N, C-alpha and C positions, 0 to 999 in steps of 0.2 A: 500492463495492468490497466483495465478500463474501469472508470468510476462513473456511476450514475448518481447525480444529486436530484432528489425529489423534494421540492420546497413548497411550503404554504406559509407565506408571511404577509397576512392582510394588513398588519400594522405598518408595513413599509419601513420608513426611516426611524420611526419612533419605537419599532419593535425591538425588544431586548433579545428575542430569539435571533434576530438578524445579526447581532454581534457574534453569535456562535457561527452563523452561516458565513459571515465575512471572514472569520478566522479560518474556517474550513477552506474557503476559496483561496485565501492567501497561502495556506499550507500546501494545497494541491498545485497551485501555480500553473493552471491550465494544462496539466499533464494528462492528456487523453481523457478529458472530462466531458460528459454529456449532462445537460441539465433539463429538468422539467419543472415548470412553474405551474402548479395546479390551479392558480387563479386564471391563467391564460389557456392552458390545455387541460380542460376539466374532464375528470372521469364521468362515466355515464351510469345511471341506474339501469338495472334490468327492467324492461317492459315485457309484455307477453311475446312480442315478435322476437326480441333478442334472446329471451330465456328459452323459447322453443327452439330457436336456431342453435343455441349453445348446447342444449340437451341432444338435439339431433346429431350434431357434429361430434361433440366430445364424449357423449355417452353411448350413442348408437352407431357411430362411425359412418353416418350417411352424409355424402357430399351436399353442400349448400348451393343454392342458386345465387345469383349476383345480389339480389335484394337482401337475402339472408346474410351473406358475407358483409354487406354494407352495414347491417345492424350491429355487427360485432367488431367493426373496424377500429373504433376507439380503444376498446378493450384489448384487442390483439396488438395494436401499436404499443400500448403500455407494457404488455407482456413481453413483446419482443425486445424492448429496451432493457428490461430486467434480465432477460435470458442472455443478452449480449454483454452484460456487465460482470466484472469480477467483484466489485465493491458497490454496494448500494448505500447511500447516505440519505436518510430521511430527516428533514428539518421542519418543525412547526411548533407553535405554542401548544400548551395544554388548554383545552376548553372544557370546563365543567368536569374536572377530574379524569379526563380521558382524551383520546385523540379526536381532533375535529372531524365532523361527519365526512368532509370531502376527502380526508386522509383514509378513513375506513373504506370509503367507496373506491379509492384507488386500490387498496388491497383486494377488494371484492372484484375488481376488474382483472387483476393479474393472477389470482389464485384459481387457475383453470385446470380442470381434470385433463390428464394426458400431456400436460405441459409443465405445470408447477407441482402437481402431485398426481398420484394414481393409487389404485388399490391393489394389495397383494394378499397372500394367504393369511397374513397376520394383521391386516388392516391397512389404513392409508400410509403412504410413504412419500417424502418429498423428492422432487426431481431436480431441484436447483442445487446440485452438489458443487462443492469447491468454491462457493461464494461466501462473502462476508457482508454483514449488515451493521450499520451504525445508525442509531436513532438519537436525535438531539431535540430537546424541547426545554422550554422554560415554563414555570408555573407560578401563579400568584401566591400559592400557599406552599408549605413545606409538609410533604406527606411521606409516610412510610413506604418503602419499596419491598418490605419483607413479605407482606401478604395484603390482600384486598378484602375488606369487610365493610359493613355499614357503619362501623365505629371510627370516628376521627382519632388519629390522623391516617388511618389505613385506607385512604381513598384514591391512591394512585393506580388507576386501571390502565393508564397509558403504557407504563413499563411492561406490565404483564401481557397485554394484548399484542404489543409490538413483538415481544419475544415469542409468543405463541404463533403469530402469523408467519414470521420468518422461519421459525423452527419447523412449522408444518410444511413449508416449501422446501425444506432440506438444506437451508443455509448452514455451513459448517461452523462459522463463528458469528456471534450476535452480541453486540454491545449496546447499552443504552446509557446515555449521559444526560443529566438534567441539571438545571440551576433554578433555585427558588429566587424570585424577584419581588416577593411581597413586602419585604422589609427594606426600606430605603437605605438603612445603615449597612446592610450586608450585601447589597446587589453586586457591587464591584468585586467583592471578595468571592462571592458565589460564582460569578461569571468567569473570573480568573481561574478558579479551581476547575471549572468545567473545561476551560481551554487547555489547561495542563493535562487533563485526562484525555482530551482529544489528541493532543500531541503524542501522548504515549501510545494510544491505539493506532494512529495512522503511521507513526514511525515504525511500529512493529509490522503493520500490514504492507507498507510500501517499501520496506527495506529488502 
């Protein structure tokens, strides 16, 4: 079982999300784990050169020259790591009611036509079958995960977008676990509850 951890923890040691990350690392105990730190290995935005190369290769099926291949290398490296993993664990804080921009850009790098998804007679379908995804995040507020609207507290777009992205790529099992850290009196309790849920999910997946 190969596990890929994708983390974005700009708060470093003061990060409450890091407590969930540390729990994950301890649970996995270096068992065939690959890790990506998005602060160090950053995803790239499409520019005209890379977008045209992507369209040419992935939509038109036309081979690329070396310069065009180079423009997609970062994206392709991220995609290959996800393709090689059985479990993907995404860890980051919530920023402004959703996933940080760098995390969304990582998704944009790996959701490639012909690799992560394609089109069939009934529309798009995911190609990353047999994989599992676990998203972990902490938030300053406590928000509803039942639906997303403009009305408080239905402001948690992180949970929904994470489920949509992994589902679109064909992941078979998708879990999202979060902890609210806005209230100092309940931080420890909320983090401990999240850790218990992590244990339940990983025990099931790794058994």
